Structure formats: C-alpha cells, structure tokens
N, C-alpha and C positions, 0 to 999 in steps of 0.2 A: 105797564107803561110807566116811564119816569116823569111824564109830563101830562097834565090834563088842563084843558080850559074849564073854568068853573061855570057851569050853566045852572047850578042850584046852590042852595046854602051849603057851604062846606061843613061836614059833620061837626068838627070841633067848634064851629061858630054857633051851633045850637047851644052849646055850653055858655058861650058869651051872651047870646040873646036871652037865655032863661035866667041868667044871674047878673044881668047888667046893673041892676040896682045895687047889688052888693059891691060892685066895683066902683060905684060912684060915677055914673054916666057924666060925660063931659061934652058940652056943646062947643064946637069950634066956632070961631068968629064968623066964618063964612056960612054958618047955618048948621042945622042938626046933622049929625053923622048918619049914614045909612045904618040900618039895623044889623047888617052883617059886617060892619067895619071893625077891623082889629083895633082901630084907634079908640073904640069905646072903652078899652082897658085904661083905667086911670093909673098909668104906669110912669113912675119917675125914673129917669135915666141920668147917669153922669158919664161923660165921654172922656176920651184920652187927654183932653185939655182941661179936665176938671170942670167942664161947663155942664150945668144942670139943665134939663129940659124934660118935657113930657112926650110920651110916645105920639100923642095927637099933634104935636108940633111938626111932625113929618108930613102932615097933610098938604097936598098941593101938587105933587108930582109923583111919578113912579118910584118905588123903593124896592130894592132887593134886601131881604132880611134873612139872617141866619143866626144860629146859636152855636157857641163854641166856648173854649176856655184856653187861656194862654199857655198853660203848661202841657197841653196835649202835644204829643210828639208825632202822631201819625195822621189821624183823620182830620183834625182841625186845620193843619197846614194845607191839606187837600181842599178843604172848603174855601180857604182864602185863594188858593191857586185857581179854583174853578170860577170864583167870582171875578178874579182878574182876567181870566180867559174870556169870560162873558163880556166884560167891558171892552177888551181889545177887539172883539168882533163887531163892535159898534163904530159908527163914524165919529169923528171928533165932535161934530155938532150934537149927535145923539147922546154922546157920553156926558156932555155938560148938563143934560136934563135928568140924569139918573143919580140917585143917592143910594149908598150902600150902608146898611146898619148891621153890626154884629153885636149880639148881647151875650154876655158871659154867663155860663152855668155856675161860676165860682166867684161870687161877690166877696168872699172872705179874702181871697188872695189877689184877685184882679183889681188892683187899685188903679186910679188914673195913670200913675207913673208906669206901672207895668204895661197897661194898654198902650201908652205912648211909645214905649220901647218896641212893642210888637208892630205898631203902625210904622215906625221908622225902619225897623229891620225888614219889613215886607214891602217897603216903598209904596205904600198905598197913597192915593191922592187924598190928603187930609182935608181938602176943601169940600170933598163930597162924601168921604167915608167917616163914619162914627163907630169907634169901638167902645162899647158901653158896658156898664154894670148897673144892676138894680138890686133891690133887696131880695132875699131868698123867696119871699112870698110872691114877688113880682116875676121871678124866674119861673115859678110853678104856673102862674096864670098864663104867661106868654107861651110857655111850652105847650100847655093844654090847648090854647087857641090855634097855635101853628101846627099842632099834631106832631110835636117832637117828643120822643120818649127819652128819658134820661134817669140815671140813678147814680149816686155817689158810691164808689166801691172801695174807698179808703186810699190813704197815701196821696190825697189830692187828686185822684183820678176819677173820671166819670165814664160810665158806659152811656152812649147816646146815639140816637139816629142822626143821620146827616142829611139835612134838607135845606134847600134854598127856596125861599118863597118870594114871589113877586106880588107886591101890593100896588093897586092902582092909586090914583090921586086921592081917593077918599078912604084908602086903607082896606079895600076889599081884596081878598085873595083871588087872583086871576090865573096864576100858574104856580106849579111847584116842580122841583127837580131833585132827584136823589142821585143823579149821575155825577160823581165826584172825580176830579183828576182828568176830566176830558170836557170838551166843548159839547154842550147840549144845544143843538141848533134850534130845537123847538122853543127852548127857553129864550134864546136870543131873539127869535121872531116875536115871541110874546112881549118881550121888553120893547122892541121896536114899535109894535102896535100900541103899547101903553104910552110910549113917548109921543107918537103921532096923534093919539087921541087927546093928549093934554095940551100939546103945542101945535 
C-alpha cells in the first residue's frame, strides 16, 4: 500500500528517539514536542527567499514534506506535480491551512536563487510553499527520519526514493504516499483530517 495511517512509532522515528540528545533537542514555545516528532531534529533551513528558519518553526499546522533536488529532470518534477494535485483536491479554505516544504538533497547547487527559480517556474504558492536547503548532515538526518533513501551518483544526480509525508501540527508522521504523478485520494483524506483536527 502507498498510504498508511500511523498507529505506532514509525520505524525511522526510533532512530530519532534514540539519538535525540545528539541532535540537540529543541523545545518549542508551546511546550515540549512529542517523542516521535520530526521537529525534534535541530535542523536549520534556508528557503527560496533566503530566509533562515528551523524545522521546528513549522509546528502549528499540517505540513506536507518531501525531498528533491532542482536539477532532477524526471522524478522530482513528478513530486511537485503530485503535491500540486493534492492541493487542488482541497477546498480553498482547507488549502489555506496547509503548508508544503521541500528539502533539497543537493545543498551545494540548490542555492536560494535556484530554489526561487524553481518556485516561480512551477507557479507554487510561495506564501505556503517553502523550497529549502540545509547542510549535508541535515539532509542525512532528515532522510533517515522520513525513511527516504538516496545516494549521489555523480554529475550532480541522485538516486532517491520518492515519498510525500504528512506531518501533523506537532510534527508526527500521520501518512505517507509514494504514488507520484497521480492523485492519492487516501493522502488527500488524511490531509483533510489533519486540517480539521487543527482548526
């Protein structure tokens, strides 16, 4: 199945829980994060507008998160297409409560200017979408927690799995989909439930 509701600790989050001290656990202003929150990663991001933030700053509402790189010609454009299709399946009101974050595998090349170009070319809603980069070690940590496999194969290319992950308001994984280039109705339903549970 390409979609699962999470009723137990997602296996990669065991990695997060066991090594949280090494990542420098961060407490959000609203209180301590749940033990299985992706936001326990002390991850610095820089977006397409060169704005710096922490991963935990996303706390507060549902987030669709995926990993990509800008020079990818095949799979990564499908990831963006799938995210946009998922958005279009929501009502206007629902859409305003959803944020979308993409994190690059390729921090050497994916500068804010490059990410900005991608955002403009793909006509994403930049008030809700963040195309971001982090340091290489941050890429490894996030990929491990999201259970995304990747490796650099040379010439600026990466082999990688294609996964869209839905995080709840506290950064817990509640759904995943690996169906690219088509609408995953189960993912849409999960997003709608996450939005309703927050608002």
